[in-house]
TORFI-263158 format. One record per residue: residue number from 1; residue in three letters; x, y, z of N, C-alpha, C in turn. Coordinates in nm, 2 decimals, always signed. Layout:
pos NUM, code ALA, n_xx X, n_yy Y, n_zz Z, ca_xx X, ca_yy Y, ca_zz Z, c_xx X, c_yy Y, c_zz Z
...
# end
This chain:
pos 1, code ALA, n_xx +6.46, n_yy +11.69, n_zz +15.77, ca_xx +6.42, ca_yy +11.84, ca_zz +15.78, c_xx +6.41, c_yy +11.87, c_zz +15.93
pos 2, code THR, n_xx +6.45, n_yy +11.99, n_zz +15.95, ca_xx +6.44, ca_yy +12.04, ca_zz +16.09, c_xx +6.30, c_yy +12.07, c_zz +16.14
pos 3, code CYS, n_xx +6.28, n_yy +12.08, n_zz +16.27, ca_xx +6.14, ca_yy +12.11, ca_zz +16.33, c_xx +6.09, c_yy +12.24, c_zz +16.26
pos 4, code ARG, n_xx +6.18, n_yy +12.34, n_zz +16.25, ca_xx +6.15, ca_yy +12.47, ca_zz +16.20, c_xx +6.10, c_yy +12.46, c_zz +16.06
pos 5, code ALA, n_xx +6.17, n_yy +12.38, n_zz +15.98, ca_xx +6.13, ca_yy +12.36, ca_zz +15.83, c_xx +6.00, c_yy +12.29, c_zz +15.82
pos 6, code ARG, n_xx +5.97, n_yy +12.19, n_zz +15.91, ca_xx +5.84, ca_yy +12.12, ca_zz +15.90, c_xx +5.73, c_yy +12.22, c_zz +15.94
pos 7, code LEU, n_xx +5.76, n_yy +12.30, n_zz +16.04, ca_xx +5.65, ca_yy +12.40, ca_zz +16.09, c_xx +5.62, c_yy +12.50, c_zz +15.97
pos 8, code ILE, n_xx +5.73, n_yy +12.55, n_zz +15.91, ca_xx +5.70, ca_yy +12.64, ca_zz +15.80, c_xx +5.62, c_yy +12.57, c_zz +15.68
pos 9, code ASN, n_xx +5.66, n_yy +12.45, n_zz +15.65, ca_xx +5.59, ca_yy +12.38, ca_zz +15.54, c_xx +5.45, c_yy +12.36, c_zz +15.58
pos 10, code CYS, n_xx +5.42, n_yy +12.32, n_zz +15.71, ca_xx +5.28, ca_yy +12.30, ca_zz +15.75, c_xx +5.20, c_yy +12.43, c_zz +15.73
pos 11, code CYS, n_xx +5.26, n_yy +12.54, n_zz +15.78, ca_xx +5.19, ca_yy +12.67, ca_zz +15.77, c_xx +5.17, c_yy +12.72, c_zz +15.63
pos 12, code MET, n_xx +5.27, n_yy +12.69, n_zz +15.54, ca_xx +5.25, ca_yy +12.72, ca_zz +15.39, c_xx +5.13, c_yy +12.64, c_zz +15.34
pos 13, code ALA, n_xx +5.12, n_yy +12.52, n_zz +15.37, ca_xx +5.01, ca_yy +12.44, ca_zz +15.32, c_xx +4.88, c_yy +12.49, c_zz +15.37
pos 14, code LEU, n_xx +4.87, n_yy +12.54, n_zz +15.50, ca_xx +4.75, ca_yy +12.60, ca_zz +15.55, c_xx +4.72, c_yy +12.73, c_zz +15.47
pos 15, code LEU, n_xx +4.82, n_yy +12.81, n_zz +15.44, ca_xx +4.79, ca_yy +12.93, ca_zz +15.36, c_xx +4.74, c_yy +12.91, c_zz +15.23
pos 16, code ARG, n_xx +4.79, n_yy +12.80, n_zz +15.16, ca_xx +4.74, ca_yy +12.76, ca_zz +15.03, c_xx +4.60, c_yy +12.70, c_zz +15.03
pos 17, code THR, n_xx +4.58, n_yy +12.61, n_zz +15.11, ca_xx +4.47, ca_yy +12.52, ca_zz +15.10, c_xx +4.37, c_yy +12.52, c_zz +15.21
pos 18, code GLY, n_xx +4.39, n_yy +12.59, n_zz +15.32, ca_xx +4.30, ca_yy +12.59, ca_zz +15.44, c_xx +4.17, c_yy +12.67, c_zz +15.41
pos 19, code GLU, n_xx +4.07, n_yy +12.64, n_zz +15.49, ca_xx +3.95, ca_yy +12.72, ca_zz +15.47, c_xx +3.98, c_yy +12.86, c_zz +15.52
pos 20, code LEU, n_xx +3.93, n_yy +12.96, n_zz +15.46, ca_xx +3.95, ca_yy +13.10, ca_zz +15.48, c_xx +3.83, c_yy +13.16, c_zz +15.57
pos 21, code ARG, n_xx +3.87, n_yy +13.23, n_zz +15.67, ca_xx +3.79, ca_yy +13.30, ca_zz +15.76, c_xx +3.84, c_yy +13.44, c_zz +15.78
pos 22, code PHE, n_xx +3.76, n_yy +13.55, n_zz +15.75, ca_xx +3.80, ca_yy +13.68, ca_zz +15.78, c_xx +3.76, c_yy +13.72, c_zz +15.92
pos 23, code ILE, n_xx +3.85, n_yy +13.78, n_zz +15.99, ca_xx +3.83, ca_yy +13.83, ca_zz +16.13, c_xx +3.81, c_yy +13.98, c_zz +16.13
pos 24, code ASP, n_xx +3.70, n_yy +14.03, n_zz +16.20, ca_xx +3.69, ca_yy +14.18, ca_zz +16.21, c_xx +3.81, c_yy +14.25, c_zz +16.26
pos 25, code ALA, n_xx +3.85, n_yy +14.35, n_zz +16.18, ca_xx +3.96, ca_yy +14.44, ca_zz +16.22, c_xx +3.93, c_yy +14.58, c_zz +16.16
pos 26, code PRO, n_xx +3.97, n_yy +14.68, n_zz +16.23, ca_xx +3.95, ca_yy +14.82, ca_zz +16.17, c_xx +4.04, c_yy +14.84, c_zz +16.05
pos 27, code GLU, n_xx +3.99, n_yy +14.93, n_zz +15.97, ca_xx +4.08, ca_yy +14.97, ca_zz +15.85, c_xx +4.19, c_yy +15.05, c_zz +15.91
pos 28, code PRO, n_xx +4.31, n_yy +15.04, n_zz +15.86, ca_xx +4.35, ca_yy +14.97, ca_zz +15.74, c_xx +4.41, c_yy +14.83, c_zz +15.76
pos 29, code LEU, n_xx +4.36, n_yy +14.75, n_zz +15.86, ca_xx +4.41, ca_yy +14.62, ca_zz +15.89, c_xx +4.33, c_yy +14.51, c_zz +15.82
pos 30, code LEU, n_xx +4.40, n_yy +14.41, n_zz +15.77, ca_xx +4.33, ca_yy +14.29, ca_zz +15.73, c_xx +4.37, c_yy +14.17, c_zz +15.81
pos 31, code HIS, n_xx +4.28, n_yy +14.10, n_zz +15.87, ca_xx +4.30, ca_yy +13.99, ca_zz +15.97, c_xx +4.23, c_yy +13.87, c_zz +15.92
pos 32, code LEU, n_xx +4.30, n_yy +13.76, n_zz +15.89, ca_xx +4.24, ca_yy +13.64, ca_zz +15.84, c_xx +4.29, c_yy +13.52, c_zz +15.91
pos 33, code GLU, n_xx +4.22, n_yy +13.42, n_zz +15.90, ca_xx +4.26, ca_yy +13.29, ca_zz +15.95, c_xx +4.24, c_yy +13.18, c_zz +15.84
pos 34, code ARG, n_xx +4.34, n_yy +13.09, n_zz +15.83, ca_xx +4.33, ca_yy +12.96, ca_zz +15.75, c_xx +4.33, c_yy +12.85, c_zz +15.84
pos 35, code HIS, n_xx +4.24, n_yy +12.76, n_zz +15.82, ca_xx +4.24, ca_yy +12.64, ca_zz +15.91, c_xx +4.19, c_yy +12.52, c_zz +15.83
pos 36, code ALA, n_xx +4.25, n_yy +12.40, n_zz +15.89, ca_xx +4.21, ca_yy +12.28, ca_zz +15.82, c_xx +4.26, c_yy +12.17, c_zz +15.92
pos 37, code GLN, n_xx +4.18, n_yy +12.06, n_zz +15.93, ca_xx +4.21, ca_yy +11.95, ca_zz +16.01, c_xx +4.26, c_yy +11.98, c_zz +16.15
pos 38, code GLY, n_xx +4.20, n_yy +12.08, n_zz +16.22, ca_xx +4.22, ca_yy +12.11, ca_zz +16.36, c_xx +4.34, c_yy +12.20, c_zz +16.38
pos 39, code ASP, n_xx +4.40, n_yy +12.25, n_zz +16.27, ca_xx +4.52, ca_yy +12.34, ca_zz +16.27, c_xx +4.48, c_yy +12.47, c_zz +16.22
pos 40, code ALA, n_xx +4.54, n_yy +12.58, n_zz +16.27, ca_xx +4.50, ca_yy +12.72, ca_zz +16.23, c_xx +4.62, c_yy +12.80, c_zz +16.22
pos 41, code LEU, n_xx +4.61, n_yy +12.90, n_zz +16.13, ca_xx +4.72, ca_yy +13.00, ca_zz +16.12, c_xx +4.64, c_yy +13.14, c_zz +16.09
pos 42, code GLN, n_xx +4.68, n_yy +13.24, n_zz +16.17, ca_xx +4.63, ca_yy +13.37, ca_zz +16.14, c_xx +4.73, c_yy +13.47, c_zz +16.09
pos 43, code ALA, n_xx +4.69, n_yy +13.56, n_zz +16.01, ca_xx +4.77, ca_yy +13.66, ca_zz +15.95, c_xx +4.70, c_yy +13.80, c_zz +15.97
pos 44, code VAL, n_xx +4.79, n_yy +13.89, n_zz +16.00, ca_xx +4.74, ca_yy +14.03, ca_zz +16.01, c_xx +4.83, c_yy +14.12, c_zz +15.92
pos 45, code PHE, n_xx +4.77, n_yy +14.20, n_zz +15.84, ca_xx +4.84, ca_yy +14.29, ca_zz +15.74, c_xx +4.80, c_yy +14.43, c_zz +15.77
pos 46, code ASN, n_xx +4.90, n_yy +14.51, n_zz +15.78, ca_xx +4.88, ca_yy +14.66, ca_zz +15.79, c_xx +4.89, c_yy +14.71, c_zz +15.66
pos 47, code LEU, n_xx +4.78, n_yy +14.76, n_zz +15.60, ca_xx +4.78, ca_yy +14.81, ca_zz +15.47, c_xx +4.80, c_yy +14.96, c_zz +15.45
pos 48, code SER, n_xx +4.87, n_yy +15.01, n_zz +15.55, ca_xx +4.90, ca_yy +15.16, ca_zz +15.55, c_xx +5.04, c_yy +15.18, c_zz +15.58
pos 49, code GLY, n_xx +5.08, n_yy +15.31, n_zz +15.56, ca_xx +5.22, ca_yy +15.36, ca_zz +15.58, c_xx +5.23, c_yy +15.41, c_zz +15.73
pos 50, code GLN, n_xx +5.13, n_yy +15.39, n_zz +15.81, ca_xx +5.13, ca_yy +15.43, ca_zz +15.95, c_xx +5.14, c_yy +15.31, c_zz +16.05
pos 51, code PRO, n_xx +5.20, n_yy +15.32, n_zz +16.16, ca_xx +5.20, ca_yy +15.22, ca_zz +16.26, c_xx +5.05, c_yy +15.19, c_zz +16.31
pos 52, code GLN, n_xx +5.02, n_yy +15.07, n_zz +16.34, ca_xx +4.88, ca_yy +15.03, ca_zz +16.38, c_xx +4.90, c_yy +14.94, c_zz +16.50
pos 53, code MET, n_xx +4.79, n_yy +14.95, n_zz +16.59, ca_xx +4.78, ca_yy +14.86, ca_zz +16.70, c_xx +4.65, c_yy +14.79, c_zz +16.69
pos 54, code LEU, n_xx +4.65, n_yy +14.66, n_zz +16.73, ca_xx +4.53, ca_yy +14.58, ca_zz +16.72, c_xx +4.51, c_yy +14.49, c_zz +16.85
pos 55, code ALA, n_xx +4.39, n_yy +14.50, n_zz +16.91, ca_xx +4.36, ca_yy +14.42, ca_zz +17.02, c_xx +4.30, c_yy +14.29, c_zz +16.96
pos 56, code LEU, n_xx +4.37, n_yy +14.18, n_zz +16.98, ca_xx +4.33, ca_yy +14.06, ca_zz +16.91, c_xx +4.21, c_yy +13.99, c_zz +16.99
pos 57, code PRO, n_xx +4.11, n_yy +13.93, n_zz +16.92, ca_xx +4.00, ca_yy +13.86, ca_zz +16.98, c_xx +4.04, c_yy +13.73, c_zz +17.06
pos 58, code THR, n_xx +4.15, n_yy +13.67, n_zz +17.02, ca_xx +4.19, ca_yy +13.55, ca_zz +17.09, c_xx +4.35, c_yy +13.56, c_zz +17.11
pos 59, code THR, n_xx +4.40, n_yy +13.48, n_zz +17.20, ca_xx +4.53, ca_yy +13.48, ca_zz +17.22, c_xx +4.61, c_yy +13.41, c_zz +17.11
pos 60, code LEU, n_xx +4.73, n_yy +13.47, n_zz +17.07, ca_xx +4.80, ca_yy +13.41, ca_zz +16.96, c_xx +4.94, c_yy +13.39, c_zz +17.01
pos 61, code ALA, n_xx +5.01, n_yy +13.30, n_zz +16.95, ca_xx +5.16, ca_yy +13.28, ca_zz +16.96, c_xx +5.21, c_yy +13.32, c_zz +16.83
pos 62, code GLY, n_xx +5.32, n_yy +13.40, n_zz +16.83, ca_xx +5.38, ca_yy +13.43, ca_zz +16.70, c_xx +5.45, c_yy +13.32, c_zz +16.64
pos 63, code LEU, n_xx +5.45, n_yy +13.32, n_zz +16.51, ca_xx +5.52, ca_yy +13.21, ca_zz +16.43, c_xx +5.66, c_yy +13.25, c_zz +16.41
pos 64, code ASP, n_xx +5.76, n_yy +13.19, n_zz +16.48, ca_xx +5.89, ca_yy +13.23, ca_zz +16.46, c_xx +5.94, c_yy +13.18, c_zz +16.32
pos 65, code GLY, n_xx +6.03, n_yy +13.26, n_zz +16.27, ca_xx +6.10, ca_yy +13.22, ca_zz +16.14, c_xx +6.02, c_yy +13.25, c_zz +16.02
pos 66, code HIS, n_xx +5.91, n_yy +13.31, n_zz +16.02, ca_xx +5.84, ca_yy +13.35, ca_zz +15.90, c_xx +5.92, c_yy +13.45, c_zz +15.82
pos 67, code PRO, n_xx +5.91, n_yy +13.46, n_zz +15.69, ca_xx +5.99, ca_yy +13.55, ca_zz +15.62, c_xx +5.95, c_yy +13.70, c_zz +15.62
pos 68, code CYS, n_xx +5.83, n_yy +13.73, n_zz +15.68, ca_xx +5.78, ca_yy +13.86, ca_zz +15.69, c_xx +5.81, c_yy +13.92, c_zz +15.82
pos 69, code ALA, n_xx +5.81, n_yy +14.05, n_zz +15.83, ca_xx +5.85, ca_yy +14.11, ca_zz +15.96, c_xx +5.76, c_yy +14.24, c_zz +15.97
pos 70, code GLY, n_xx +5.78, n_yy +14.31, n_zz +16.08, ca_xx +5.71, ca_yy +14.43, ca_zz +16.11, c_xx +5.60, c_yy +14.43, c_zz +16.20
pos 71, code ALA, n_xx +5.61, n_yy +14.34, n_zz +16.30, ca_xx +5.50, ca_yy +14.33, ca_zz +16.40, c_xx +5.56, c_yy +14.28, c_zz +16.53
pos 72, code THR, n_xx +5.50, n_yy +14.33, n_zz +16.64, ca_xx +5.54, ca_yy +14.29, ca_zz +16.77, c_xx +5.42, c_yy +14.25, c_zz +16.84
pos 73, code LEU, n_xx +5.43, n_yy +14.13, n_zz +16.90, ca_xx +5.31, ca_yy +14.08, ca_zz +16.98, c_xx +5.34, c_yy +14.09, c_zz +17.13
pos 74, code ALA, n_xx +5.25, n_yy +14.15, n_zz +17.20, ca_xx +5.27, ca_yy +14.17, ca_zz +17.35, c_xx +5.28, c_yy +14.03, c_zz +17.41
pos 75, code ALA, n_xx +5.34, n_yy +14.04, n_zz +17.53, ca_xx +5.37, ca_yy +13.92, ca_zz +17.60, c_xx +5.24, c_yy +13.84, c_zz +17.64
pos 76, code ASP, n_xx +5.12, n_yy +13.90, n_zz +17.66, ca_xx +5.01, ca_yy +13.83, ca_zz +17.67, c_xx +4.94, c_yy +13.77, c_zz +17.56
pos 77, code GLY, n_xx +5.00, n_yy +13.80, n_zz +17.44, ca_xx +4.94, ca_yy +13.74, ca_zz +17.31, c_xx +4.82, c_yy +13.80, c_zz +17.26
pos 78, code ARG, n_xx +4.77, n_yy +13.91, n_zz +17.32, ca_xx +4.64, ca_yy +13.97, ca_zz +17.29, c_xx +4.65, c_yy +14.11, c_zz +17.22
pos 79, code THR, n_xx +4.77, n_yy +14.17, n_zz +17.22, ca_xx +4.79, ca_yy +14.30, ca_zz +17.15, c_xx +4.90, c_yy +14.30, c_zz +17.06
pos 80, code LEU, n_xx +4.87, n_yy +14.35, n_zz +16.94, ca_xx +4.97, ca_yy +14.35, ca_zz +16.83, c_xx +5.00, c_yy +14.48, c_zz +16.78
pos 81, code GLN, n_xx +5.12, n_yy +14.52, n_zz +16.77, ca_xx +5.18, ca_yy +14.64, ca_zz +16.71, c_xx +5.24, c_yy +14.62, c_zz +16.59
pos 82, code LEU, n_xx +5.18, n_yy +14.68, n_zz +16.48, ca_xx +5.23, ca_yy +14.66, ca_zz +16.34, c_xx +5.30, c_yy +14.79, c_zz +16.29
pos 83, code SER, n_xx +5.42, n_yy +14.76, n_zz +16.23, ca_xx +5.49, ca_yy +14.87, ca_zz +16.16, c_xx +5.41, c_yy +14.91, c_zz +16.04
pos 84, code PRO, n_xx +5.45, n_yy +15.03, n_zz +15.98, ca_xx +5.39, ca_yy +15.06, ca_zz +15.84, c_xx +5.41, c_yy +14.94, c_zz +15.75
pos 85, code TRP, n_xx +5.30, n_yy +14.90, n_zz +15.68, ca_xx +5.31, ca_yy +14.78, ca_zz +15.59, c_xx +5.35, c_yy +14.66, c_zz +15.66
pos 86, code GLY, n_xx +5.34, n_yy +14.65, n_zz +15.79, ca_xx +5.39, ca_yy +14.53, ca_zz +15.86, c_xx +5.30, c_yy +14.41, c_zz +15.84
pos 87, code VAL, n_xx +5.35, n_yy +14.29, n_zz +15.87, ca_xx +5.27, ca_yy +14.16, ca_zz +15.86, c_xx +5.31, c_yy +14.08, c_zz +15.98
pos 88, code PHE, n_xx +5.20, n_yy +14.01, n_zz +16.03, ca_xx +5.22, ca_yy +13.92, ca_zz +16.14, c_xx +5.16, c_yy +13.78, c_zz +16.11
pos 89, code PHE, n_xx +5.23, n_yy +13.67, n_zz +16.14, ca_xx +5.17, ca_yy +13.54, ca_zz +16.13, c_xx +5.17, c_yy +13.48, c_zz +16.27
pos 90, code GLY, n_xx +5.06, n_yy +13.42, n_zz +16.31, ca_xx +5.06, ca_yy +13.36, ca_zz +16.44, c_xx +4.96, c_yy +13.24, c_zz +16.45
pos 91, code ARG, n_xx +4.97, n_yy +13.17, n_zz +16.55, ca_xx +4.88, ca_yy +13.06, ca_zz +16.57, c_xx +4.80, c_yy +13.07, c_zz +16.70
pos 92, code PRO, n_xx +4.67, n_yy +13.04, n_zz +16.70, ca_xx +4.60, ca_yy +13.05, ca_zz +16.83, c_xx +4.66, c_yy +12.95, c_zz +16.93
pos 93, code THR, n_xx +4.66, n_yy +13.00, n_zz +17.05, ca_xx +4.71, ca_yy +12.91, ca_zz +17.16, c_xx +4.62, c_yy +12.79, c_zz +17.18
pos 94, code PRO, n_xx +4.66, n_yy +12.68, n_zz +17.23, ca_xx +4.58, ca_yy +12.56, ca_zz +17.25, c_xx +4.44, c_yy +12.59, c_zz +17.31
pos 95, code THR, n_xx +4.43, n_yy +12.68, n_zz +17.40, ca_xx +4.30, ca_yy +12.71, ca_zz +17.46, c_xx +4.21, c_yy +12.79, c_zz +17.37
pos 96, code HIS, n_xx +4.27, n_yy +12.84, n_zz +17.26, ca_xx +4.19, ca_yy +12.93, ca_zz +17.17, c_xx +4.20, c_yy +12.88, c_zz +17.03
pos 97, code ALA, n_xx +4.23, n_yy +12.75, n_zz +17.01, ca_xx +4.24, ca_yy +12.70, ca_zz +16.88, c_xx +4.10, c_yy +12.69, c_zz +16.81
pos 98, code HIS, n_xx +4.10, n_yy +12.71, n_zz +16.68, ca_xx +3.98, ca_yy +12.71, ca_zz +16.60, c_xx +3.91, c_yy +12.57, c_zz +16.61
pos 99, code THR, n_xx +3.78, n_yy +12.57, n_zz +16.63, ca_xx +3.70, ca_yy +12.44, ca_zz +16.63, c_xx +3.59, c_yy +12.46, c_zz +16.54
pos 100, code THR, n_xx +3.56, n_yy +12.35, n_zz +16.48, ca_xx +3.44, ca_yy +12.34, ca_zz +16.39, c_xx +3.32, c_yy +12.27, c_zz +16.45
pos 101, code ALA, n_xx +3.20, n_yy +12.31, n_zz +16.43, ca_xx +3.09, ca_yy +12.24, ca_zz +16.48, c_xx +3.05, c_yy +12.12, c_zz +16.40
# end
């Protein structure tokens, strides 16, 4: 399998079985994180027909190759522009990875 296929499989496993944490976001956005065994994946959903912007609480790196579209992450990894009904998948950068106590 290619590196891209392995990455997508890993992320899909996180989406199915990782511990769920909701992250505060204004309506009509839904922001969540799934994490397990030191790995994390965040998803942001625009639940409206209007474009939305979100200032992210942590720096994210976009997940290339995911099947959904409709979002643009700023170069600094901290601002997300979502199209109507847009979806974004990203991972915390190493300095902002989820840790458990």
